[in-house]
C-alpha positions in Angstrom: 34.4 3.9 13.4 33.6 6.6 10.9 31.5 4.2 8.9 29.6 3.1 12.0 29.0 6.8 12.9 27.7 7.4 9.4 25.2 4.5 9.6 24.0 5.6 13.1 23.3 9.1 11.8 21.0 7.6 9.2 19.0 5.6 11.8 15.5 7.2 11.8 14.9 6.6 15.5 18.1 8.2 16.6 16.8 11.7 17.2 13.9 10.3 19.3 16.2 8.2 21.4 18.6 11.1 22.1 15.7 13.3 23.0 14.3 10.7 25.4 17.6 10.5 27.2 17.7 14.3 27.5 14.1 14.6 28.8 14.6 11.8 31.4 17.6 13.7 32.8 15.8 17.1 32.8 12.7 15.7 34.5 14.8 13.8 37.0 16.5 17.1 38.0 13.3 19.2 37.9 11.3 16.7 40.0 13.9 16.8 42.8 15.1 13.4 41.7 11.9 11.5 42.2 11.1 11.0 38.5 13.1 7.7 38.4 11.7 6.5 41.7 10.1 3.1 41.8 6.6 4.5 42.5 6.8 6.9 39.5 8.2 4.2 37.2 5.3 2.0 38.2 2.9 4.7 37.0 4.7 5.1 33.7 4.8 1.4 33.0 1.1 1.1 33.9 0.1 3.5 31.1 2.9 2.9 28.5 1.7 -0.5 27.0 -1.7 1.0 26.2 -0.3 3.9 24.2 2.6 1.9 22.8 0.5 -0.9 21.4 -1.6 1.6 19.4 1.6 3.4 18.2 3.1 0.0 17.2 0.2 -0.7 14.9 0.1 2.8 13.5 3.8 2.7 12.8 3.5 -0.6 10.9 0.7 0.9 8.8 2.6 4.2 8.1 5.6 2.2 6.9 3.2 0.6 4.5 2.3 4.1 3.3 -1.2 4.5 5.0 -2.8 6.2 8.0 -5.5 5.1 10.4 -7.4 7.8 12.3 -10.0 5.4 13.6 -7.7 3.7 16.2 -8.9 5.9 19.0 -12.5 4.9 18.4 -11.6 1.2 17.9 -9.7 1.6 21.2 -13.1 2.2 22.9 -15.3 -0.1 20.7 -13.5 -3.3 21.4 -13.8 -3.3 25.2 -17.3 -2.0 25.1 -18.3 -4.9 22.8 -16.6 -7.4 25.0 -18.2 -6.0 28.2 -21.7 -6.0 26.8 -21.3 -9.6 25.6 -20.0 -10.6 29.1 -22.9 -8.9 30.8 -25.2 -10.7 28.3 -23.9 -14.1 29.5 -21.1 -14.8 27.0 -17.9 -16.5 28.3 -15.1 -14.1 28.8 -12.7 -15.5 26.2 -15.4 -15.8 23.6 -16.4 -12.2 24.2 -12.7 -11.2 23.8 -12.5 -13.1 20.5 -15.7 -11.5 19.2 -14.4 -8.0 20.1 -11.1 -8.6 18.3 -13.0 -9.9 15.3 -15.0 -6.6 15.2 -11.6 -4.8 15.2 -10.3 -7.0 12.4 -13.4 -6.4 10.4 -13.1 -2.6 10.8 -9.5 -2.8 9.7 -10.5 -4.9 6.7 -13.1 -2.3 5.7 -10.6 0.6 6.1 -8.2 -1.2 3.8 -10.7 -2.5 1.3 -12.5 0.8 0.8 -9.2 2.7 0.5 -7.9 0.3 -2.1 -11.1 -0.5 -4.0 -12.1 3.1 -4.5 -8.6 4.6 -4.6 -9.2 7.2 -2.0 -6.8 8.5 0.7 -6.8 6.4 3.9 -7.0 9.7 5.8 -10.5 10.2 4.5 -11.6 6.5 4.9 -10.4 6.2 8.5 -11.7 9.7 9.4 -15.2 8.5 8.5 -14.6 5.3 10.3 -13.5 7.2 13.4 -16.9 8.8 13.7 -18.8 5.6 12.8 -16.9 3.5 15.3 -17.3 6.1 18.1 -21.0 6.2 17.4 -21.3 2.4 17.5 -19.5 2.4 20.9 -22.3 4.6 22.3 -25.0 2.6 20.6 -23.6 -0.7 21.8 -23.4 0.6 25.4 -27.1 1.7 25.3 -26.1 5.0 26.8 -25.0 3.4 30.1 -21.5 1.8 30.7 -21.9 -1.9 31.4 -21.0 -2.9 34.9 -18.8 -5.9 35.5 -18.2 -6.9 39.1 -14.7 -7.3 40.3 -13.6 -10.9 39.9 -16.2 -11.6 37.2 -13.5 -11.5 34.5 -9.8 -12.5 34.8 -8.5 -8.9 34.6 -5.2 -10.0 36.2 -4.2 -11.9 33.0 -4.0 -8.6 31.2 -3.6 -5.9 33.8 -2.5 -7.5 37.1 0.9 -7.1 38.7 3.2 -10.1 38.0 5.9 -9.3 40.6 5.9 -9.1 44.4 6.9 -5.5 44.4 4.0 -4.4 42.3 6.1 -2.8 39.6 5.4 -4.8 36.4 1.9 -5.4 35.2 0.9 -8.2 32.8 0.2 -5.6 30.2 3.9 -4.9 30.0 4.6 -8.5 29.2 1.9 -8.6 26.6 3.3 -5.4 25.1 6.9 -6.7 24.9 5.8 -10.0 23.4 3.7 -8.4 20.7 6.4 -5.8 20.0 9.0 -8.5 19.5 6.6 -10.5 17.3 5.8 -7.5 15.0 9.4 -6.4 14.9 10.4 -9.9 13.7 7.6 -9.9 11.2 8.8 -6.7 9.8 12.5 -7.5 9.7 12.8 -11.2 9.2 10.0 -12.2 6.9 9.0 -11.7 3.3 5.8 -9.9 4.5 8.1 -7.3 6.2 9.9 -6.7 2.9 6.6 -6.4 1.1 5.4 -3.8 3.7 8.5 -1.7 3.1 8.4 -2.1 -0.6 4.7 -1.2 -0.8 5.2 1.9 1.3 8.4 2.9 -0.5 7.1 2.8 -4.1 3.9 0.8 -4.7 4.0 0.7 -8.5 7.5 -0.9 -8.4 6.4 -3.3 -5.7 3.3 -4.3 -7.8 5.6 -4.8 -10.8 7.7 -7.2 -8.8 4.6 -9.3 -8.1 4.0 -8.2 -4.5 0.2 -8.3 -3.6 0.3 -4.7 -2.5 -3.5 -4.6 -1.9 -3.5 -7.6 0.4 -0.4 -6.3 2.2 -2.1 -3.0 3.0 -5.3 -4.6 4.1 -3.3 -6.9 6.4 -1.6 -3.9 8.0 -4.9 -2.1 8.5 -6.3 -5.2 10.2 -3.2 -5.6 12.5 -3.4 -1.9 13.4 -7.1 -2.1 14.3 -6.7 -5.3 16.3 -3.8 -3.8 18.3 -5.8 -0.7 19.1 -8.7 -2.8 20.3 -6.5 -5.0 22.4 -4.9 -1.9 24.0 -8.3 -0.5 24.8 -9.3 -3.8 26.5 -6.2 -3.6 28.6 -7.0 -0.1 29.8 -10.6 -0.9 30.5 -9.6 -4.0 32.5 -7.0 -2.1 34.4 -9.5 0.6 35.4 -12.4 -1.9 35.7 -14.4 0.8 33.8 -15.9 0.5 30.3 -16.6 4.0 29.0 -17.4 5.0 25.4 -15.2 8.1 25.7 -11.9 6.4 26.2 -9.3 6.7 23.5 -10.3 10.2 22.4 -7.2 11.8 20.8 -5.3 8.5 20.9 -5.1 8.4 17.1 -3.1 11.7 17.0 -0.8 10.6 19.8 -0.1 7.4 17.9 0.7 9.2 14.7 2.9 11.6 16.7 4.7 8.7 18.3 5.4 7.1 14.9 6.7 10.3 13.4 8.8 11.1 16.5 10.3 7.6 16.2 11.4 8.4 12.7 8.7 6.8 10.5 8.4 8.6 7.2 5.1 10.2 6.4 5.5 9.0 2.8 6.0 5.4 3.9 8.8 2.9 3.3 11.0 4.1 6.2 10.6 3.4 9.9 11.0 0.8 12.6 9.0 -0.7 15.4 11.6 0.4 18.0 11.2 3.9 16.7 7.5 3.9 17.3 8.0 2.5 20.8 10.5 5.3 21.5 8.0 7.8 20.4 5.3 6.3 22.6 7.7 6.3 25.5 8.5 9.9 24.9 4.8 10.9 25.0 4.3 9.1 28.3 7.5 10.5 29.8 6.5 14.0 28.8 3.0 13.6 30.3 4.3 12.2 33.6 7.4 14.4 33.7 5.3 17.6 33.4 3.2 16.6 36.3 6.2 15.6 38.4 7.8 18.9 37.6 4.6 20.9 38.5 4.2 22.2 35.0 0.7 23.3 33.9 -0.9 20.2 32.2 -2.3 22.5 29.5 1.1 22.6 28.0 1.1 18.9 27.3 -0.4 19.0 23.8 1.9 22.0 22.9 4.9 19.9 23.9 3.8 16.9 21.8 3.2 19.2 18.8 6.6 20.9 19.2 8.3 17.5 19.7 6.7 16.1 16.5 8.1 19.0 14.5 11.4 18.8 16.2 11.8 15.1 15.6 11.0 15.4 11.9 13.4 18.3 11.4 16.1 16.5 13.5 15.8 13.2 11.6 16.0 15.0 8.2 19.1 16.9 9.4 20.8 13.7 10.7 20.1 11.9 7.5 21.5 14.7 5.4 24.6 14.9 7.6 25.0 11.1 7.5 24.9 11.0 3.7 27.3 14.0 3.4 30.0 12.2 5.4 32.7 10.7 3.4 33.6 7.1 4.2 37.0 5.9 3.2 36.9 2.6 1.3 39.0 -0.3 2.5 42.1 -0.8 0.5 
């Protein structure tokens, strides 16, 4: 039991999970016990996949030792590209494929420029953030494209899949992708390469790991997931605006950090990133339900990020300090 407790203390996502439980209880009480009502859970689940998919990609990239600040702009560029192509007469699925290819290309550029010129990914993706946002406005022509209801199969990505109207298709997409990425990270050689590259890249390269290709692949996955999440939101709202996704990159980084992902790379988990994304959505919704001024939302996320980092560091130190008796 003592050994199990020691191991659990060293789990990077533990602090976020405990905080999530506490906040759910607090918001349930402060909202006169309506926070966990069916209607409110429906609202949380409607927004969660869009944030969580971006956080999932950012978490994977941070484990690999890099950052991507362009995900918020890619979040808007992909659905805008898709919508313009559909209005221009392209078949829906071909337009979706083209939009995702644009995302993959942006991710490739982020990774290639970062590695080829040996510059911080923070700088590369900061520049790409402005470029992609500008492209979104240019592609739209200054006017959001109008897609009539029924013109595209929105229900495949954003429609309700149960009779009670609780679960959207986006939740199923999110669960499937999360399981896939989690298995990729934990059960494949690529996942080992990601952790090794983020943990100590010179040692990983010395072992023959193609660190450059691994990082580029993570950049591409991160961008594709951000674009896919943006498409889901646009189809859910049936609105294609160049302004969506603003600030999403910082929320995604916060979600990864809250979930225990190390800023230096090499440490983190997909479940941790998802816990962090859930915390952000719970705080956003819980403050509204508790009638707290919405202007405190960003303050709460910032404080939560600092608290999670400090809490994880303390838990890891306590876990390492515990003595575990060896079996005789």
